C-alpha positions in Angstrom: 45.3 -147.1 95.7 48.6 -149.1 96.0 48.7 -152.6 97.5 50.2 -152.6 101.0 53.5 -154.2 100.3 54.0 -151.6 97.3 52.8 -148.7 99.5 55.5 -149.7 102.2 58.0 -150.1 99.3 57.6 -146.5 98.3 57.9 -145.1 102.1 60.7 -147.2 103.5 64.1 -145.8 102.3 67.3 -148.0 102.0 68.0 -146.9 105.5 65.3 -149.1 106.8 65.4 -152.2 104.7 67.6 -154.6 102.7 67.8 -158.4 102.5 70.1 -159.5 104.9 70.6 -163.3 104.1 73.4 -162.8 101.9 71.4 -162.3 98.7 69.6 -159.1 97.4 70.5 -155.7 99.6 68.6 -152.7 98.8 71.1 -149.9 98.9 71.2 -146.4 97.4 73.2 -147.1 94.5 70.8 -150.1 93.7 67.4 -148.9 94.7 65.8 -148.6 91.4 65.0 -151.5 89.6 65.5 -153.9 92.6 63.3 -152.3 94.7 60.6 -152.1 92.2 61.0 -155.8 92.1 60.8 -156.3 95.6 57.7 -154.3 95.8 55.8 -156.7 93.3 56.6 -159.5 95.4 56.1 -158.0 98.8 58.6 -155.9 100.8 57.9 -157.6 104.1 59.7 -160.8 102.8 63.0 -158.8 103.0 62.7 -158.8 106.7 62.6 -162.7 106.7 65.7 -164.6 107.7 67.2 -167.0 105.0 65.5 -169.8 106.9 62.1 -167.8 106.5 62.5 -167.0 102.8 62.6 -163.4 101.3 64.9 -164.1 98.5 67.3 -166.5 97.1 70.2 -167.3 99.3 72.8 -170.1 99.8 72.3 -172.9 102.4 73.1 -172.3 105.8 76.7 -173.8 106.5 76.6 -177.1 108.4 79.1 -178.8 110.7 80.2 -178.5 114.2 81.1 -175.1 115.9 84.8 -173.9 115.4 86.7 -173.3 118.3 89.7 -170.9 119.5 93.2 -171.9 120.4 92.1 -171.6 123.9 89.1 -174.1 123.1 86.5 -171.3 123.3 83.9 -171.1 120.7 85.0 -169.1 117.8 82.0 -166.7 117.2 84.0 -164.9 114.3 82.2 -164.1 110.7 79.4 -162.3 109.2 76.0 -162.8 110.7 72.6 -162.1 109.4 70.1 -161.6 112.4 66.5 -162.5 112.7 63.7 -159.9 112.3 62.8 -160.3 116.0 64.2 -157.1 117.1 63.1 -155.1 114.0 59.4 -154.1 114.1 58.5 -154.9 117.9 60.7 -156.2 120.3 57.8 -157.8 122.3 57.8 -160.4 119.0 61.1 -161.8 120.8 59.5 -162.9 124.1 58.3 -166.1 124.8 54.7 -166.9 123.8 52.3 -165.7 126.1 54.7 -163.1 127.8 54.0 -159.3 127.5 56.1 -156.1 128.0 55.9 -155.0 131.6 55.8 -151.4 130.5 55.4 -148.4 133.1 52.1 -146.4 132.1 54.3 -143.5 130.7 56.3 -145.9 128.5 53.3 -147.3 127.1 52.1 -144.1 126.2 55.3 -142.7 124.6 55.3 -145.7 122.7 51.7 -145.3 121.3 52.7 -141.6 120.4 56.0 -142.1 118.6 56.4 -142.2 114.9 58.9 -143.9 112.9 60.1 -141.1 111.2 61.5 -139.7 114.7 63.3 -143.1 115.2 67.1 -142.3 115.8 67.8 -145.4 113.5 65.9 -143.7 110.8 67.9 -140.7 111.1 71.4 -142.4 110.9 72.2 -142.5 114.6 73.0 -145.8 116.4 70.7 -148.7 116.9 71.9 -149.3 120.9 71.2 -152.6 122.7 69.7 -155.1 121.7 68.6 -153.9 118.4 70.6 -155.3 115.9 68.5 -156.0 113.0 68.1 -156.0 110.0 71.7 -155.2 109.2 74.5 -158.0 109.1 77.2 -157.4 111.5 80.4 -159.0 112.0 81.8 -160.4 115.2 85.7 -160.1 115.8 87.3 -161.9 118.9 90.8 -160.8 120.1 92.3 -162.2 123.7 91.3 -158.8 125.5 88.5 -157.2 123.6 85.8 -158.3 121.3 84.2 -156.3 118.7 80.8 -156.1 117.1 80.9 -154.1 113.5 77.7 -153.2 112.1 77.1 -152.6 108.4 73.9 -150.6 108.9 73.7 -146.6 109.4 77.2 -145.5 110.5 79.3 -148.4 110.3 79.4 -148.1 114.1 80.8 -150.6 116.4 80.6 -152.1 119.9 83.4 -153.2 121.8 83.3 -155.8 124.9 86.1 -155.7 127.2 87.3 -159.5 127.9 90.2 -158.5 130.1 88.7 -159.0 133.6 87.7 -155.6 134.4 84.5 -154.3 136.2 82.3 -151.7 135.5 83.3 -148.0 136.0 81.6 -146.3 138.9 80.0 -143.8 136.9 80.5 -144.6 133.1 79.5 -141.8 130.4 76.3 -142.5 128.9 76.4 -143.8 125.4 74.7 -145.5 122.4 76.1 -149.0 123.3 77.0 -148.4 127.1 79.9 -150.1 128.7 80.3 -153.7 127.9 82.1 -156.3 130.1 82.4 -160.0 128.8 83.0 -163.3 130.3 82.8 -166.9 129.7 80.5 -169.1 131.2 81.2 -172.5 129.7 80.7 -172.3 126.3 78.2 -169.1 126.6 79.7 -165.5 126.1 78.0 -163.5 128.7 78.0 -159.5 128.1 77.2 -157.0 131.1 76.3 -153.7 129.8 75.4 -150.7 131.7 75.9 -146.6 130.8 73.5 -146.3 128.1 72.1 -143.1 127.0 68.3 -142.6 126.5 68.2 -141.7 123.1 67.8 -145.0 121.1 64.6 -146.8 120.7 64.3 -150.9 120.9 62.5 -151.2 117.7 60.5 -149.4 115.0 57.5 -149.5 117.3 59.4 -146.9 119.7 59.7 -149.0 122.9 61.7 -146.8 125.1 64.3 -147.2 127.7 66.3 -144.9 130.2 69.7 -144.2 131.6 69.0 -146.9 134.2 69.0 -149.7 131.4 71.1 -152.5 132.3 71.5 -155.6 130.0 73.0 -159.2 130.1 73.5 -160.9 126.5 74.1 -164.7 126.5 75.7 -165.9 123.0 75.8 -169.3 121.8 77.2 -171.3 118.8 75.6 -174.9 118.8 77.2 -175.2 115.2 78.6 -173.9 112.7 75.8 -171.8 110.9 73.9 -170.6 113.7 74.2 -168.3 116.7 71.7 -167.9 119.4 71.4 -165.3 122.0 69.2 -163.9 125.0 69.0 -160.7 126.3 67.7 -159.8 129.9 66.8 -156.4 130.1 66.4 -154.4 133.5 65.3 -150.8 133.3 63.4 -149.8 136.4 62.9 -146.4 135.0 60.8 -147.6 132.2 59.4 -151.3 133.1 58.0 -152.6 136.0 60.4 -155.9 136.0 63.2 -157.2 134.0 62.2 -159.2 130.8 64.3 -161.6 128.4 64.0 -161.5 124.6 65.4 -164.2 122.3 67.2 -164.2 118.7 69.0 -166.1 116.5 71.6 -165.4 113.4 72.5 -167.5 110.5 76.6 -167.3 109.2 76.9 -165.6 105.9 80.1 -167.6 105.0 79.8 -166.1 101.0 79.7 -162.3 101.7 81.2 -159.8 103.5 80.2 -156.5 105.1 79.0 -153.9 102.6 79.9 -150.1 102.6 76.5 -148.4 103.5 76.7 -144.5 104.4 73.4 -143.8 105.7 73.7 -140.2 105.5 74.1 -140.7 101.7 70.8 -142.4 101.5 68.6 -140.3 104.1 66.6 -138.1 101.6 62.9 -138.8 102.4 63.0 -139.6 106.3 59.8 -137.6 106.4 57.9 -140.2 104.6 59.1 -143.0 106.3 56.0 -145.3 107.5 54.3 -144.3 110.5 53.6 -147.0 113.1 53.7 -151.1 112.5 50.0 -151.4 111.3 50.1 -154.6 113.2 48.1 -154.8 116.5 50.4 -154.9 119.4 47.8 -154.1 122.3 48.2 -158.0 123.3 52.2 -157.9 123.8 52.5 -154.6 125.6 51.1 -155.0 129.1 49.0 -152.3 130.4 50.7 -151.9 133.7 
């Protein structure tokens, strides 16, 4: 029998894992010897951030956070997110907190298998799931953009022109996002989601009532911090907040990654994350 890490390596395709710390990335055209080598040392390391290990990476850039001409923080660059949003969104809660799932949402989460994950089938990840692939932030006076390397090279647009939300926005994967500044914090308010994406590999659901408020801060040159308050009274009993961070990848650009070209064995993607999540999923 294969060791767990090696077994994981056999069943996860390139659409599920690559190293996102500026070093090794497992893609379809590199999956041979690189993937075998990663298996021998334990694939789970690939889900780690540069500061947590997982492969040879350059040091995180140091220095003060840059600013734009108007004095606001400049978030531009390629960012490598942490792993808190990959397996289980409950991992990104504060210690001791649990997800306030409604009973139907808890049961649905238990029944879902990862090969049904829309992300595993080359569909957008939605919000707040931004890992494990790198992404780039582009800021302009009227619109900010999040450009994603993974899946279908999708993007989010955040309107910064002072507009209000539409009265009845068309439901989409990334919703309708309105941004504003609160001091040095970029605040993104999003509604108008469809109900098709999962929050994580574990299969935590949401409904079209989902409303998110994201807060992004850049404390220094090499780090980005964010928190996302999730309010979905259709699936959860109360709002909750998850936390994450990313590191600047100054030595790399986004790679061309066509998920559809690498989506050849989705039926054998590993099932549920084997970790025990009962303590993190509140039985409401």
